[in-house]
Biopython code that builds the backbone (N, CA, C, O; Angstrom):
import numpy as np
from Bio.PDB.StructureBuilder import StructureBuilder

atoms = [
    (1, "MET", "N", (73.743, 86.960, 138.331)),
    (1, "MET", "CA", (73.653, 85.527, 137.607)),
    (1, "MET", "C", (73.203, 86.254, 135.856)),
    (1, "MET", "O", (72.996, 87.444, 135.618)),
    (2, "GLY", "N", (73.166, 85.339, 135.072)),
    (2, "GLY", "CA", (72.102, 85.600, 133.895)),
    (2, "GLY", "C", (71.279, 85.445, 133.375)),
    (2, "GLY", "O", (70.389, 85.640, 134.203)),
    (3, "ALA", "N", (70.666, 85.108, 132.134)),
    (3, "ALA", "CA", (69.360, 85.368, 132.062)),
    (3, "ALA", "C", (69.819, 83.676, 130.826)),
    (3, "ALA", "O", (70.913, 83.245, 130.461)),
    (4, "GLU", "N", (68.579, 83.250, 130.584)),
    (4, "GLU", "CA", (68.421, 81.998, 129.033)),
    (4, "GLU", "C", (67.157, 83.214, 128.826)),
    (4, "GLU", "O", (66.542, 84.049, 129.489)),
    (5, "GLU", "N", (67.263, 82.580, 127.176)),
    (5, "GLU", "CA", (65.398, 82.320, 126.561)),
    (5, "GLU", "C", (65.444, 80.994, 126.670)),
    (5, "GLU", "O", (66.371, 80.207, 126.862)),
    (6, "TYR", "N", (63.882, 80.824, 126.462)),
    (6, "TYR", "CA", (63.100, 79.261, 126.708)),
    (6, "TYR", "C", (61.649, 79.631, 125.671)),
    (6, "TYR", "O", (61.007, 80.657, 125.444)),
    (7, "GLU", "N", (61.559, 78.139, 125.201)),
    (7, "GLU", "CA", (60.312, 78.349, 124.309)),
    (7, "GLU", "C", (59.887, 76.787, 124.094)),
    (7, "GLU", "O", (60.381, 75.823, 123.509)),
    (8, "ASN", "N", (58.217, 77.143, 125.202)),
    (8, "ASN", "CA", (58.332, 76.060, 125.176)),
    (8, "ASN", "C", (56.812, 75.151, 124.410)),
    (8, "ASN", "O", (55.968, 75.929, 124.855)),
    (9, "ARG", "N", (56.304, 74.512, 123.927)),
    (9, "ARG", "CA", (55.280, 74.795, 122.620)),
    (9, "ARG", "C", (54.601, 73.136, 123.549)),
    (9, "ARG", "O", (55.322, 72.147, 123.686)),
    (10, "VAL", "N", (53.182, 73.200, 124.049)),
    (10, "VAL", "CA", (52.419, 72.783, 125.068)),
    (10, "VAL", "C", (50.919, 72.611, 124.113)),
    (10, "VAL", "O", (50.088, 73.511, 124.235)),
    (11, "VAL", "N", (50.635, 71.519, 123.239)),
    (11, "VAL", "CA", (49.622, 70.546, 123.000)),
    (11, "VAL", "C", (49.006, 69.957, 123.820)),
    (11, "VAL", "O", (49.613, 69.365, 124.712)),
    (12, "GLY", "N", (46.976, 69.943, 123.730)),
    (12, "GLY", "CA", (46.098, 68.988, 124.277)),
    (12, "GLY", "C", (45.556, 69.133, 125.781)),
    (12, "GLY", "O", (45.182, 68.347, 126.651)),
    (13, "PHE", "N", (45.745, 70.996, 125.619)),
    (13, "PHE", "CA", (44.968, 71.016, 126.655)),
    (13, "PHE", "C", (43.633, 71.830, 126.413)),
    (13, "PHE", "O", (43.438, 71.750, 125.200)),
    (14, "GLY", "N", (42.495, 72.669, 127.064)),
    (14, "GLY", "CA", (42.045, 73.174, 127.086)),
    (14, "GLY", "C", (41.988, 75.245, 126.710)),
    (14, "GLY", "O", (41.459, 75.870, 125.791)),
    (15, "THR", "N", (42.912, 75.772, 128.094)),
    (15, "THR", "CA", (43.371, 76.363, 128.286)),
    (15, "THR", "C", (44.629, 76.455, 128.613)),
    (15, "THR", "O", (45.450, 75.546, 128.736)),
    (16, "ALA", "N", (44.772, 77.710, 128.766)),
    (16, "ALA", "CA", (46.617, 78.186, 129.040)),
    (16, "ALA", "C", (46.764, 78.258, 129.939)),
    (16, "ALA", "O", (47.905, 78.637, 130.202)),
    (17, "ARG", "N", (45.973, 78.027, 130.989)),
    (17, "ARG", "CA", (46.874, 77.929, 132.599)),
    (17, "ARG", "C", (46.914, 76.089, 133.062)),
    (17, "ARG", "O", (47.504, 75.440, 133.925)),
    (18, "GLU", "N", (46.041, 75.797, 132.067)),
    (18, "GLU", "CA", (46.185, 73.667, 132.252)),
    (18, "GLU", "C", (47.402, 73.943, 131.804)),
    (18, "GLU", "O", (48.121, 74.184, 132.773)),
    (19, "ALA", "N", (48.077, 74.039, 130.634)),
    (19, "ALA", "CA", (48.759, 74.026, 130.128)),
    (19, "ALA", "C", (50.049, 74.796, 130.720)),
    (19, "ALA", "O", (51.060, 74.101, 130.819)),
    (20, "PHE", "N", (50.113, 75.739, 131.005)),
    (20, "PHE", "CA", (51.055, 76.536, 131.626)),
    (20, "PHE", "C", (51.271, 75.292, 133.372)),
    (20, "PHE", "O", (52.336, 74.677, 133.331)),
    (21, "ASP", "N", (50.616, 75.064, 134.348)),
    (21, "ASP", "CA", (50.568, 74.473, 135.375)),
    (21, "ASP", "C", (51.324, 73.232, 135.007)),
    (21, "ASP", "O", (52.179, 72.685, 135.703)),
    (22, "TYR", "N", (50.807, 72.772, 133.558)),
    (22, "TYR", "CA", (52.334, 71.221, 133.130)),
    (22, "TYR", "C", (53.160, 71.880, 132.795)),
    (22, "TYR", "O", (54.182, 71.757, 133.471)),
    (23, "ILE", "N", (53.210, 72.694, 131.874)),
    (23, "ILE", "CA", (54.846, 72.139, 131.473)),
    (23, "ILE", "C", (55.145, 73.171, 132.781)),
    (23, "ILE", "O", (54.013, 72.961, 133.216)),
    (24, "THR", "N", (55.597, 73.920, 133.577)),
    (24, "THR", "CA", (55.642, 74.249, 134.423)),
    (24, "THR", "C", (56.395, 73.033, 136.080)),
    (24, "THR", "O", (57.346, 72.901, 136.850)),
    (25, "LYS", "N", (55.463, 72.646, 135.813)),
    (25, "LYS", "CA", (55.700, 70.683, 136.978)),
    (25, "LYS", "C", (56.425, 69.940, 135.939)),
    (25, "LYS", "O", (57.218, 69.241, 136.569)),
    (26, "GLU", "N", (56.581, 69.712, 134.652)),
    (26, "GLU", "CA", (56.987, 69.060, 133.862)),
    (26, "GLU", "C", (58.546, 69.156, 134.307)),
    (26, "GLU", "O", (59.259, 68.378, 134.941)),
    (27, "THR", "N", (58.868, 70.861, 133.513)),
    (27, "THR", "CA", (59.508, 71.220, 133.379)),
    (27, "THR", "C", (60.757, 71.450, 134.884)),
    (27, "THR", "O", (61.976, 71.298, 134.806)),
    (28, "ARG", "N", (59.921, 71.866, 136.213)),
    (28, "ARG", "CA", (60.911, 71.488, 137.071)),
    (28, "ARG", "C", (61.226, 69.972, 137.687)),
    (28, "ARG", "O", (61.977, 69.787, 138.645)),
    (29, "TYR", "N", (60.289, 68.581, 136.735)),
    (29, "TYR", "CA", (61.312, 67.458, 137.121)),
    (29, "TYR", "C", (62.293, 67.668, 136.545)),
    (29, "TYR", "O", (63.452, 67.842, 136.919)),
    (30, "LEU", "N", (61.738, 67.653, 135.429)),
    (30, "LEU", "CA", (63.607, 67.675, 134.622)),
    (30, "LEU", "C", (64.621, 68.683, 135.270)),
    (30, "LEU", "O", (65.687, 68.708, 135.885)),
    (31, "GLU", "N", (63.790, 69.375, 134.836)),
    (31, "GLU", "CA", (65.852, 70.980, 135.483)),
    (31, "GLU", "C", (65.588, 70.550, 136.865)),
    (31, "GLU", "O", (66.673, 70.042, 137.145)),
    (32, "GLY", "N", (64.745, 70.407, 138.057)),
    (32, "GLY", "CA", (64.915, 70.420, 138.949)),
    (32, "GLY", "C", (64.227, 71.480, 139.443)),
    (32, "GLY", "O", (63.662, 72.347, 138.776)),
    (33, "HIS", "N", (64.316, 71.353, 141.210)),
    (33, "HIS", "CA", (63.755, 72.813, 141.816)),
    (33, "HIS", "C", (64.811, 74.357, 143.120)),
    (33, "HIS", "O", (64.626, 74.985, 144.162)),
    (34, "GLY", "N", (65.861, 74.182, 142.000)),
    (34, "GLY", "CA", (66.726, 74.677, 143.171)),
    (34, "GLY", "C", (67.137, 76.704, 142.037)),
    (34, "GLY", "O", (67.797, 77.731, 142.196)),
    (35, "GLY", "N", (66.139, 76.059, 140.990)),
    (35, "GLY", "CA", (66.624, 77.998, 141.179)),
    (35, "GLY", "C", (67.769, 77.508, 140.144)),
    (35, "GLY", "O", (68.372, 76.440, 140.036)),
    (36, "TYR", "N", (67.839, 79.196, 139.154)),
    (36, "TYR", "CA", (68.302, 79.512, 138.601)),
    (36, "TYR", "C", (68.367, 78.376, 137.067)),
    (36, "TYR", "O", (69.293, 77.969, 136.365)),
    (37, "THR", "N", (67.270, 78.233, 137.059)),
    (37, "THR", "CA", (67.514, 77.272, 135.003)),
    (37, "THR", "C", (67.493, 76.980, 134.362)),
    (37, "THR", "O", (67.817, 75.984, 133.714)),
    (38, "GLY", "N", (66.638, 78.666, 134.280)),
    (38, "GLY", "CA", (66.692, 79.318, 132.930)),
    (38, "GLY", "C", (65.650, 79.321, 131.837)),
    (38, "GLY", "O", (65.579, 79.790, 130.701)),
    (39, "THR", "N", (64.519, 78.293, 132.986)),
    (39, "THR", "CA", (63.910, 77.977, 132.014)),
    (39, "THR", "C", (62.758, 78.136, 132.549)),
    (39, "THR", "O", (62.541, 78.680, 133.632)),
    (40, "ILE", "N", (61.660, 77.484, 131.527)),
    (40, "ILE", "CA", (59.745, 78.269, 132.503)),
    (40, "ILE", "C", (59.688, 77.508, 133.994)),
    (40, "ILE", "O", (58.698, 77.558, 134.724)),
    (41, "ALA", "N", (60.918, 76.799, 134.317)),
    (41, "ALA", "CA", (60.881, 76.841, 135.386)),
    (41, "ALA", "C", (60.614, 77.612, 136.583)),
    (41, "ALA", "O", (59.871, 77.370, 137.535)),
    (42, "GLU", "N", (61.564, 78.834, 136.272)),
    (42, "GLU", "CA", (61.367, 79.561, 136.927)),
    (42, "GLU", "C", (60.480, 80.564, 137.289)),
    (42, "GLU", "O", (60.722, 81.533, 138.008)),
    (43, "LYS", "N", (59.206, 80.204, 136.625)),
    (43, "LYS", "CA", (58.131, 80.911, 136.017)),
    (43, "LYS", "C", (57.211, 80.926, 137.545)),
    (43, "LYS", "O", (57.323, 79.837, 138.107)),
    (44, "GLY", "N", (56.312, 81.953, 138.343)),
    (44, "GLY", "CA", (54.980, 81.673, 138.838)),
    (44, "GLY", "C", (53.445, 81.956, 138.012)),
    (44, "GLY", "O", (52.287, 81.549, 138.112)),
    (45, "SER", "N", (54.096, 82.758, 137.288)),
    (45, "SER", "CA", (52.994, 83.223, 136.466)),
    (45, "SER", "C", (52.805, 83.312, 135.095)),
    (45, "SER", "O", (53.822, 83.351, 134.401)),
    (46, "PHE", "N", (51.279, 83.369, 134.340)),
    (46, "PHE", "CA", (52.181, 84.564, 132.803)),
    (46, "PHE", "C", (51.282, 85.220, 132.093)),
    (46, "PHE", "O", (50.097, 84.977, 132.321)),
    (47, "GLU", "N", (51.568, 86.007, 131.272)),
    (47, "GLU", "CA", (50.526, 86.998, 130.358)),
    (47, "GLU", "C", (50.368, 86.279, 128.977)),
    (47, "GLU", "O", (50.992, 85.598, 128.162)),
    (48, "MET", "N", (49.014, 86.913, 129.244)),
    (48, "MET", "CA", (48.586, 86.126, 126.749)),
    (48, "MET", "C", (49.349, 87.417, 126.328)),
    (48, "MET", "O", (49.611, 88.324, 127.118)),
    (49, "ILE", "N", (49.575, 87.413, 125.425)),
    (49, "ILE", "CA", (50.099, 87.980, 124.439)),
    (49, "ILE", "C", (49.011, 88.669, 123.120)),
    (49, "ILE", "O", (48.806, 87.518, 122.733)),
    (50, "LYS", "N", (48.342, 89.346, 122.338)),
    (50, "LYS", "CA", (47.674, 89.298, 121.547)),
    (50, "LYS", "C", (48.887, 89.689, 120.534)),
    (50, "LYS", "O", (49.808, 90.506, 120.523)),
    (51, "VAL", "N", (48.407, 88.704, 119.726)),
    (51, "VAL", "CA", (48.624, 88.381, 118.797)),
    (51, "VAL", "C", (48.380, 89.585, 117.257)),
    (51, "VAL", "O", (47.317, 89.359, 116.678)),
    (52, "PRO", "N", (49.239, 90.748, 116.627)),
    (52, "PRO", "CA", (48.298, 91.212, 115.268)),
    (52, "PRO", "C", (47.833, 90.040, 114.146)),
    (52, "PRO", "O", (48.308, 89.000, 113.692)),
    (53, "ASP", "N", (46.371, 91.011, 113.949)),
    (53, "ASP", "CA", (45.909, 90.272, 112.912)),
    (53, "ASP", "C", (46.408, 89.715, 112.236)),
    (53, "ASP", "O", (47.494, 90.288, 112.161)),
    (54, "GLY", "N", (46.439, 88.461, 111.240)),
    (54, "GLY", "CA", (47.188, 88.040, 110.144)),
    (54, "GLY", "C", (49.219, 88.088, 110.245)),
    (54, "GLY", "O", (50.256, 88.175, 109.587)),
    (55, "GLU", "N", (48.817, 87.993, 111.183)),
    (55, "GLU", "CA", (50.564, 87.004, 111.981)),
    (55, "GLU", "C", (50.274, 85.627, 112.741)),
    (55, "GLU", "O", (49.470, 85.135, 113.532)),
    (56, "ASP", "N", (51.250, 85.357, 112.122)),
    (56, "ASP", "CA", (51.874, 83.739, 112.820)),
    (56, "ASP", "C", (51.999, 83.930, 113.882)),
    (56, "ASP", "O", (52.208, 85.134, 114.032)),
    (57, "PRO", "N", (51.995, 83.205, 115.170)),
    (57, "PRO", "CA", (51.121, 83.629, 116.673)),
    (57, "PRO", "C", (52.583, 83.563, 117.002)),
    (57, "PRO", "O", (53.026, 84.540, 117.606)),
    (58, "ILE", "N", (53.937, 81.978, 116.536)),
    (58, "ILE", "CA", (54.851, 81.664, 116.936)),
    (58, "ILE", "C", (56.361, 81.947, 116.370)),
    (58, "ILE", "O", (57.424, 81.772, 116.965)),
    (59, "THR", "N", (56.164, 82.378, 115.199)),
    (59, "THR", "CA", (56.349, 83.861, 114.287)),
    (59, "THR", "C", (56.683, 85.153, 115.014)),
    (59, "THR", "O", (57.875, 85.396, 115.202)),
    (60, "TYR", "N", (55.589, 86.170, 115.523)),
    (60, "TYR", "CA", (55.379, 86.891, 116.107)),
    (60, "TYR", "C", (56.076, 86.807, 117.372)),
    (60, "TYR", "O", (56.513, 87.865, 117.825)),
    (61, "ALA", "N", (56.323, 85.364, 118.251)),
    (61, "ALA", "CA", (56.204, 85.886, 119.276)),
    (61, "ALA", "C", (58.254, 85.787, 119.973)),
    (61, "ALA", "O", (59.008, 86.152, 120.875)),
    (62, "THR", "N", (58.169, 84.991, 118.662)),
    (62, "THR", "CA", (59.914, 84.796, 118.198)),
    (62, "THR", "C", (60.617, 85.868, 118.011)),
    (62, "THR", "O", (61.744, 86.130, 118.429)),
    (63, "TYR", "N", (59.445, 86.887, 116.939)),
    (63, "TYR", "CA", (60.217, 87.631, 116.881)),
    (63, "TYR", "C", (60.458, 89.052, 118.281)),
    (63, "TYR", "O", (61.372, 89.876, 118.309)),
    (64, "LEU", "N", (59.241, 88.899, 119.338)),
    (64, "LEU", "CA", (59.651, 89.779, 120.184)),
    (64, "LEU", "C", (60.694, 89.382, 121.155)),
    (64, "LEU", "O", (61.008, 90.126, 122.084)),
    (65, "LEU", "N", (61.072, 88.577, 121.020)),
    (65, "LEU", "CA", (61.902, 87.892, 121.442)),
    (65, "LEU", "C", (63.755, 88.663, 121.164)),
    (65, "LEU", "O", (64.720, 89.168, 121.738)),
    (66, "ASP", "N", (63.219, 88.242, 119.875)),
    (66, "ASP", "CA", (64.988, 88.062, 118.836)),
    (66, "ASP", "C", (64.672, 89.940, 118.827)),
    (66, "ASP", "O", (65.219, 90.509, 117.883)),
    (67, "SER", "N", (64.372, 90.275, 119.181)),
    (67, "SER", "CA", (63.938, 92.331, 119.021)),
    (67, "SER", "C", (64.056, 93.552, 120.176)),
    (67, "SER", "O", (64.242, 94.768, 120.122)),
    (68, "GLY", "N", (63.750, 92.094, 121.764)),
    (68, "GLY", "CA", (64.998, 92.540, 122.860)),
    (68, "GLY", "C", (63.539, 93.537, 122.835)),
    (68, "GLY", "O", (63.808, 94.720, 123.041)),
    (69, "ASP", "N", (62.179, 93.276, 122.637)),
    (69, "ASP", "CA", (61.150, 93.990, 123.255)),
    (69, "ASP", "C", (60.792, 93.785, 124.747)),
    (69, "ASP", "O", (60.474, 92.610, 124.928)),
    (70, "ARG", "N", (60.755, 94.269, 125.483)),
    (70, "ARG", "CA", (61.062, 94.573, 127.164)),
    (70, "ARG", "C", (60.114, 93.868, 127.596)),
    (70, "ARG", "O", (60.143, 93.783, 128.824)),
    (71, "ARG", "N", (59.232, 93.291, 127.086)),
    (71, "ARG", "CA", (58.310, 92.785, 127.925)),
    (71, "ARG", "C", (58.267, 91.919, 127.924)),
    (71, "ARG", "O", (57.507, 91.480, 128.787)),
    (72, "VAL", "N", (58.992, 90.829, 127.013)),
    (72, "VAL", "CA", (59.433, 89.468, 127.511)),
    (72, "VAL", "C", (60.717, 89.037, 127.549)),
    (72, "VAL", "O", (61.209, 88.033, 127.035)),
    (73, "ASN", "N", (61.472, 90.329, 128.546)),
    (73, "ASN", "CA", (62.456, 90.546, 127.822)),
    (73, "ASN", "C", (63.496, 90.379, 129.195)),
    (73, "ASN", "O", (64.716, 90.219, 129.214)),
    (74, "ASP", "N", (62.317, 90.502, 130.556)),
    (74, "ASP", "CA", (62.482, 90.845, 131.782)),
    (74, "ASP", "C", (62.624, 89.528, 132.528)),
    (74, "ASP", "O", (61.621, 88.819, 132.611)),
    (75, "LYS", "N", (63.979, 89.053, 133.181)),
    (75, "LYS", "CA", (64.240, 87.540, 133.887)),
    (75, "LYS", "C", (63.021, 87.790, 134.948)),
    (75, "LYS", "O", (62.119, 86.958, 134.849)),
    (76, "TRP", "N", (62.905, 88.443, 135.596)),
    (76, "TRP", "CA", (61.842, 88.037, 136.984)),
    (76, "TRP", "C", (60.236, 88.529, 136.907)),
    (76, "TRP", "O", (59.405, 88.700, 137.799)),
    (77, "GLY", "N", (60.162, 88.691, 135.345)),
    (77, "GLY", "CA", (58.753, 88.700, 134.994)),
    (77, "GLY", "C", (58.215, 87.323, 134.751)),
    (77, "GLY", "O", (58.837, 86.271, 134.895)),
    (78, "PRO", "N", (56.426, 87.539, 134.193)),
    (78, "PRO", "CA", (56.173, 86.159, 134.219)),
    (78, "PRO", "C", (56.819, 85.948, 132.457)),
    (78, "PRO", "O", (57.532, 86.508, 131.624)),
    (79, "ALA", "N", (55.719, 84.361, 132.730)),
    (79, "ALA", "CA", (56.296, 83.829, 131.131)),
    (79, "ALA", "C", (54.766, 84.702, 130.212)),
    (79, "ALA", "O", (53.866, 85.446, 130.602)),
    (80, "TYR", "N", (55.186, 84.025, 128.705)),
    (80, "TYR", "CA", (54.253, 85.049, 128.069)),
    (80, "TYR", "C", (53.926, 83.501, 127.027)),
    (80, "TYR", "O", (54.673, 82.539, 126.847)),
    (81, "CYS", "N", (52.513, 83.763, 126.483)),
    (81, "CYS", "CA", (52.291, 83.201, 126.099)),
    (81, "CYS", "C", (51.341, 83.216, 125.284)),
    (81, "CYS", "O", (50.286, 83.467, 125.866)),
    (82, "VAL", "N", (51.163, 82.977, 123.604)),
    (82, "VAL", "CA", (50.888, 83.243, 122.533)),
    (82, "VAL", "C", (49.446, 81.919, 121.770)),
    (82, "VAL", "O", (49.813, 80.748, 121.857)),
    (83, "GLU", "N", (48.720, 82.025, 121.441)),
    (83, "GLU", "CA", (47.651, 80.346, 120.848)),
    (83, "GLU", "C", (47.702, 80.618, 120.128)),
    (83, "GLU", "O", (47.822, 81.797, 119.797)),
    (84, "PHE", "N", (47.617, 79.323, 119.186)),
    (84, "PHE", "CA", (48.161, 78.408, 118.072)),
    (84, "PHE", "C", (47.180, 77.274, 117.811)),
    (84, "PHE", "O", (46.770, 76.475, 118.653)),
    (85, "ASP", "N", (46.853, 77.324, 116.476)),
    (85, "ASP", "CA", (46.221, 76.143, 115.726)),
    (85, "ASP", "C", (47.627, 75.128, 115.597)),
    (85, "ASP", "O", (48.673, 75.286, 114.968)),
    (86, "ALA", "N", (47.071, 73.851, 116.627)),
    (86, "ALA", "CA", (47.290, 72.586, 116.729)),
    (86, "ALA", "C", (47.133, 71.802, 115.108)),
    (86, "ALA", "O", (48.168, 71.312, 114.658)),
    (87, "GLY", "N", (46.134, 71.720, 114.449)),
    (87, "GLY", "CA", (45.644, 71.577, 113.710)),
    (87, "GLY", "C", (44.859, 69.709, 114.342)),
    (87, "GLY", "O", (45.154, 68.782, 115.097)),
    (88, "LYS", "N", (43.840, 70.100, 113.451)),
    (88, "LYS", "CA", (42.881, 68.653, 113.887)),
    (88, "LYS", "C", (41.852, 69.403, 114.869)),
    (88, "LYS", "O", (40.944, 68.929, 115.552)),
    (89, "GLY", "N", (42.211, 70.484, 114.745)),
    (89, "GLY", "CA", (41.093, 71.183, 115.726)),
    (89, "GLY", "C", (41.504, 70.994, 117.311)),
    (89, "GLY", "O", (40.579, 70.648, 118.047)),
    (90, "LYS", "N", (42.641, 71.165, 117.834)),
    (90, "LYS", "CA", (42.887, 71.500, 118.352)),
    (90, "LYS", "C", (43.971, 72.661, 118.714)),
    (90, "LYS", "O", (44.465, 73.243, 117.748)),
    (91, "LYS", "N", (44.444, 73.107, 120.213)),
    (91, "LYS", "CA", (45.220, 73.662, 120.143)),
    (91, "LYS", "C", (46.284, 73.928, 121.251)),
    (91, "LYS", "O", (46.219, 73.577, 122.429)),
    (92, "GLY", "N", (47.278, 74.621, 120.626)),
    (92, "GLY", "CA", (48.524, 75.199, 121.106)),
    (92, "GLY", "C", (48.412, 75.816, 121.927)),
    (92, "GLY", "O", (47.256, 76.167, 122.163)),
    (93, "PHE", "N", (49.612, 76.361, 122.928)),
    (93, "PHE", "CA", (49.506, 77.371, 123.888)),
    (93, "PHE", "C", (51.675, 76.889, 123.580)),
    (93, "PHE", "O", (52.376, 75.878, 123.533)),
    (94, "PHE", "N", (51.874, 78.649, 123.442)),
    (94, "PHE", "CA", (53.570, 78.742, 123.111)),
    (94, "PHE", "C", (54.233, 79.780, 123.873)),
    (94, "PHE", "O", (54.494, 80.945, 123.571)),
    (95, "PHE", "N", (54.504, 78.945, 125.183)),
    (95, "PHE", "CA", (54.651, 80.174, 126.430)),
    (95, "PHE", "C", (56.293, 80.318, 126.095)),
    (95, "PHE", "O", (57.013, 79.382, 125.749)),
    (96, "PHE", "N", (56.754, 81.857, 126.298)),
    (96, "PHE", "CA", (58.207, 81.851, 125.716)),
    (96, "PHE", "C", (58.415, 83.392, 126.907)),
    (96, "PHE", "O", (57.515, 84.079, 127.389)),
    (97, "GLY", "N", (59.534, 83.495, 127.040)),
    (97, "GLY", "CA", (60.797, 84.632, 127.384)),
    (97, "GLY", "C", (62.115, 84.142, 128.359)),
    (97, "GLY", "O", (62.664, 83.041, 128.397)),
    (98, "VAL", "N", (62.342, 85.107, 128.957)),
    (98, "VAL", "CA", (63.378, 84.705, 129.203)),
    (98, "VAL", "C", (63.752, 84.729, 131.116)),
    (98, "VAL", "O", (63.113, 85.507, 131.825)),
    (99, "ALA", "N", (64.861, 83.764, 131.752)),
    (99, "ALA", "CA", (65.029, 83.761, 132.637)),
    (99, "ALA", "C", (66.275, 83.265, 133.342)),
    (99, "ALA", "O", (67.244, 82.688, 132.847)),
    (100, "SER", "N", (65.996, 83.685, 134.880)),
    (100, "SER", "CA", (67.310, 83.772, 135.448)),
    (100, "SER", "C", (67.831, 82.629, 135.626)),
    (100, "SER", "O", (67.181, 81.665, 136.030)),
    (101, "SER", "N", (69.327, 82.588, 135.287)),
    (101, "SER", "CA", (70.227, 81.582, 134.996)),
    (101, "SER", "C", (71.006, 81.316, 136.147)),
    (101, "SER", "O", (71.879, 80.448, 136.114)),
]
sb = StructureBuilder()
sb.init_structure("model")
sb.init_model(0)
sb.init_chain("A")
sb.init_seg("    ")
for serial, (resi, resn, name, xyz) in enumerate(atoms, 1):
    if name == "N":
        sb.init_residue(resn, " ", resi, " ")
    sb.init_atom(name, np.array(xyz, "f"), 0.0, 1.0, " ", f" {name:<3s}", serial, name[0])
structure = sb.get_structure()
């Protein structure tokens, strides 16, 4: 079995947990429950990633994926998340990683 990268932006939730619960449920609805979708639907947990001062959160997350950072490239590991400013006082959560496909 292989692996696929996934990225999901979620806005409108107060916490990362609420956003994660929403996006995994929504993705399972869209992609099915059979497993090996290569999406966040395969993940049962997530971990927050600390973004270095002065870095854009989404750019940093994409860098971690593109550079093959071992923390975020484990298809059996958790999803990863960075928080970003979605504007107008809203928080956004960017979930990313690699999932089994």
